[in-house]
C-alpha positions in Angstrom: 2.4 5.4 -60.5 2.3 2.7 -57.8 1.5 5.1 -55.0 -1.9 5.9 -56.6 -2.8 2.2 -56.2 -1.9 2.0 -52.5 -4.9 1.4 -50.3 -5.7 4.0 -47.7 -4.9 3.0 -44.2 -7.1 4.3 -41.4 -7.5 3.6 -37.7 -9.7 0.7 -36.9 -11.3 -0.3 -33.6 -8.7 -3.0 -33.1 -5.9 -0.5 -33.3 -7.2 1.7 -30.5 -5.2 1.4 -27.3 -7.2 1.3 -24.0 -6.1 3.5 -21.1 -5.7 1.3 -18.1 -8.1 1.9 -15.2 -6.6 4.0 -12.4 -4.0 5.7 -14.7 -5.6 9.1 -14.2 -7.6 10.6 -11.3 -10.0 13.5 -11.2 -9.9 16.0 -8.4 -13.3 16.3 -6.7 -12.6 19.9 -5.8 -11.3 21.5 -9.0 -12.0 18.9 -11.6 -8.3 18.7 -12.6 -7.3 15.4 -14.3 -4.1 14.2 -12.7 -1.7 11.4 -13.5 -2.2 9.0 -10.6 1.5 8.3 -10.1 2.0 12.1 -9.7 -0.7 12.0 -7.0 1.0 9.1 -5.2 4.3 11.0 -5.2 2.6 14.1 -3.9 0.9 12.3 -0.9 -2.4 12.2 -2.7 -2.8 16.0 -2.7 -4.1 17.8 -5.8 -1.2 19.9 -7.3 -3.7 22.4 -8.7 -5.9 23.2 -5.6 -4.2 21.3 -2.8 -7.3 19.1 -2.2 -6.5 16.2 0.0 -7.8 13.0 -1.5 -9.4 10.5 0.9 -7.0 7.6 1.2 -7.1 4.2 3.0 -5.4 3.7 6.4 -2.4 1.7 4.9 -1.3 4.8 3.0 -1.3 6.8 6.2 0.7 4.1 7.9 3.3 4.2 5.1 3.5 8.0 5.3 3.6 8.4 9.1 5.1 5.4 10.9 8.7 4.4 10.7 9.0 1.8 7.9 5.2 2.0 7.7 5.0 -0.7 10.3 2.2 -1.1 12.8 2.3 -4.0 15.3 -1.5 -4.5 15.3 -3.4 -5.6 18.3 -6.9 -6.8 19.1 -7.4 -8.5 15.7 -9.9 -10.9 17.2 -12.5 -8.1 17.9 -15.5 -8.4 15.6 -18.9 -6.7 15.5 -22.1 -8.5 16.7 -25.7 -7.8 15.9 -27.3 -7.0 19.2 -30.3 -5.3 17.7 -30.9 -7.8 14.8 -30.7 -4.7 12.6 -31.8 -4.7 9.0 -32.1 -1.9 6.5 -31.4 -2.6 2.8 -29.4 -5.6 4.1 -28.9 -7.4 7.4 -26.2 -5.8 9.6 -23.9 -9.0 9.6 -24.1 -9.0 5.8 -23.1 -5.4 5.7 -20.2 -6.0 8.0 -19.0 -8.9 5.9 -19.2 -6.7 2.7 -17.2 -4.0 4.4 -14.6 -6.5 5.6 -14.1 -7.7 2.0 -13.9 -4.2 0.6 -11.6 -2.7 3.2 -9.6 -5.8 4.1 -10.1 -5.0 7.8 -12.0 -6.5 10.7 -13.6 -3.2 11.4 -13.2 0.6 10.9 -10.1 1.0 13.0 -6.6 -0.4 13.2 -4.7 -0.1 16.5 -1.4 -1.2 17.9 2.1 -0.1 18.6 4.5 1.7 16.3 7.2 4.3 16.1 7.4 7.8 14.7 10.8 9.3 14.5 12.1 6.4 16.7 9.6 7.4 19.4 7.4 4.5 20.5 3.7 5.3 20.4 0.3 3.7 20.9 -1.5 4.3 17.6 -5.0 4.0 16.2 -6.2 4.9 12.8 -9.7 4.9 11.3 -10.7 3.9 7.7 -13.7 5.5 6.0 -14.1 2.6 3.6 -15.5 0.5 6.5 -19.1 1.7 6.7 -18.1 5.3 6.6 -15.5 4.9 9.4 -18.5 4.6 11.8 -17.9 3.9 15.5 -19.5 0.7 16.8 -18.5 -1.4 19.8 -15.4 -2.8 18.1 -14.1 0.7 17.2 -14.8 2.0 20.7 -13.1 -1.1 22.4 -10.1 -0.9 20.1 -9.6 2.8 20.8 -10.1 2.2 24.5 -7.4 -0.6 24.5 -5.1 1.7 22.6 -5.5 4.3 25.4 -4.9 1.6 28.0 -1.7 0.5 26.2 -0.5 4.1 26.2 -1.1 4.2 30.0 0.5 0.8 30.7 3.6 1.4 28.7 3.8 5.1 29.4 4.1 6.1 25.8 2.4 8.9 23.8 -0.9 8.2 22.1 -1.7 9.2 18.5 -5.1 8.7 17.0 -5.9 9.6 13.3 -9.7 9.9 12.9 -11.8 9.7 9.8 -15.5 9.0 10.5 -19.1 9.7 9.8 -19.9 9.2 13.5 -21.6 6.5 15.6 -22.8 3.4 13.9 -26.6 3.4 14.0 -26.9 -0.3 13.5 -25.6 -0.8 17.1 -27.8 1.9 18.7 -27.0 2.9 22.3 -24.1 0.5 22.4 -22.4 2.7 19.9 -23.1 5.8 21.8 -21.7 4.3 24.9 -18.2 4.2 23.3 -18.1 8.0 23.5 -18.2 7.9 27.3 -15.9 4.9 27.6 -13.1 6.4 25.5 -13.5 9.9 27.0 -13.2 8.5 30.5 -10.0 6.7 29.7 -8.6 9.8 28.1 -9.2 11.6 31.4 -7.0 8.9 33.1 -4.4 9.4 30.4 -4.4 13.2 31.1 -4.0 12.6 34.9 -0.9 10.4 34.1 0.4 13.4 32.0 0.9 11.2 29.0 0.6 13.2 25.8 -2.2 12.5 23.3 -2.1 13.9 19.7 -5.3 13.8 17.7 -5.2 14.1 13.9 -8.4 14.9 12.1 -8.9 14.1 8.5 -11.8 14.5 6.1 -14.4 13.9 7.4 -14.4 13.7 11.2 -17.9 14.2 12.5 -20.7 13.3 15.0 -19.9 10.8 17.8 -16.2 10.5 17.1 -15.8 14.2 16.9 -17.8 14.6 20.2 -15.5 12.2 22.0 -11.9 11.2 21.6 -11.2 13.1 18.3 -11.6 16.4 20.1 -9.8 15.6 23.3 -6.2 15.7 22.3 -3.5 17.7 24.1 -2.7 18.8 20.6 -5.4 18.7 17.9 -4.3 19.1 14.3 -6.2 18.7 11.0 -5.7 18.3 7.3 -6.6 21.4 5.2 -10.3 21.8 4.2 -11.3 18.7 6.3 -15.0 18.5 7.1 -15.4 18.6 10.8 -18.4 18.9 13.2 -21.1 17.1 15.1 -24.4 17.5 13.2 -25.0 18.3 9.6 -25.6 21.9 8.6 -29.3 21.5 7.8 -29.9 20.1 11.3 -27.9 22.9 13.0 -29.7 25.6 10.9 -33.1 24.2 11.8 -32.2 24.0 15.5 -30.8 27.5 16.0 -33.0 29.2 13.4 -30.1 31.1 11.9 -28.1 31.2 8.7 -24.7 29.5 9.0 -21.4 31.2 8.0 -19.8 29.9 4.8 -17.4 27.0 5.4 -18.2 26.9 9.1 -17.5 23.1 9.3 -14.1 23.3 7.7 -10.8 22.9 9.5 -9.9 26.5 8.6 -13.0 27.8 10.4 -12.3 25.6 13.4 -8.7 27.0 13.6 -10.0 30.5 13.4 -12.3 29.8 16.3 -9.6 28.2 18.5 -10.7 24.6 18.3 -7.6 23.4 16.4 -4.0 24.0 17.3 -2.7 23.7 13.7 -3.7 22.8 10.1 -1.0 20.5 8.6 -0.7 19.5 5.0 -0.3 15.8 4.4 3.3 16.2 3.2 4.3 17.8 6.5 2.3 15.5 8.8 5.0 13.1 9.7 7.6 15.8 10.4 5.0 17.7 12.5 4.3 14.6 14.6 8.0 14.0 15.1 8.5 17.6 16.3 5.6 17.3 18.7 6.7 13.9 20.1 10.3 15.2 20.6 8.9 18.3 22.4 6.8 16.1 24.8 9.9 14.1 25.6 11.8 17.1 27.0 
């Protein structure tokens, strides 16, 4: 019989199909393997445990602003190297690498936009740029966003995502805390609303300044929030720390936050707040 003579066909290396990079994503929280397109449709939130993936600033713009459009300002601002700082690489080289990776001039984008047809002054940080650290450029861009809010009498919305002050700029970085906080005091005197949105993580110098000074402070679920790291705090106070004490849930319980808002509800929540402030 002819079928006895047929050669056996097996799978060869050439017949294997490669899975394209980025097709699947693994949740850092629960380990679930998720179809990336499903994540995109679900605002980059794990469908299994509701972990909010860290996403770049442009994705937030697309989700929050009308038509995803931000009329960016202050694009000429760029970091200098006042301390001639060098660790594993020179600071200017580190900045150039971050610019190439993030496609941004620095760790913040600021300008004018609309949410629910309400004009706002908006600033958003991006963790991809040296951990969203606050140097002179970030501080100046945020300060100018506050000034635009005052000049145009429109609400201010800032979305923070940062590891804190940028050590490569030393005291010049720390000065941004006082500069932005002082301008927010002027904003409050003018009775212009400021909504602060905290994402994972928002810590150190950013948390100790403009991120915590909103008329309304909201945060994404399970976001890491705080000033110093847990080990430093534990060594300073000499006490054991409660579990999850630097989470947004703990901050809400202690009265620091006004509300925890899932990413899928963030735009609608901001629209509701802005409409309320217009009354």
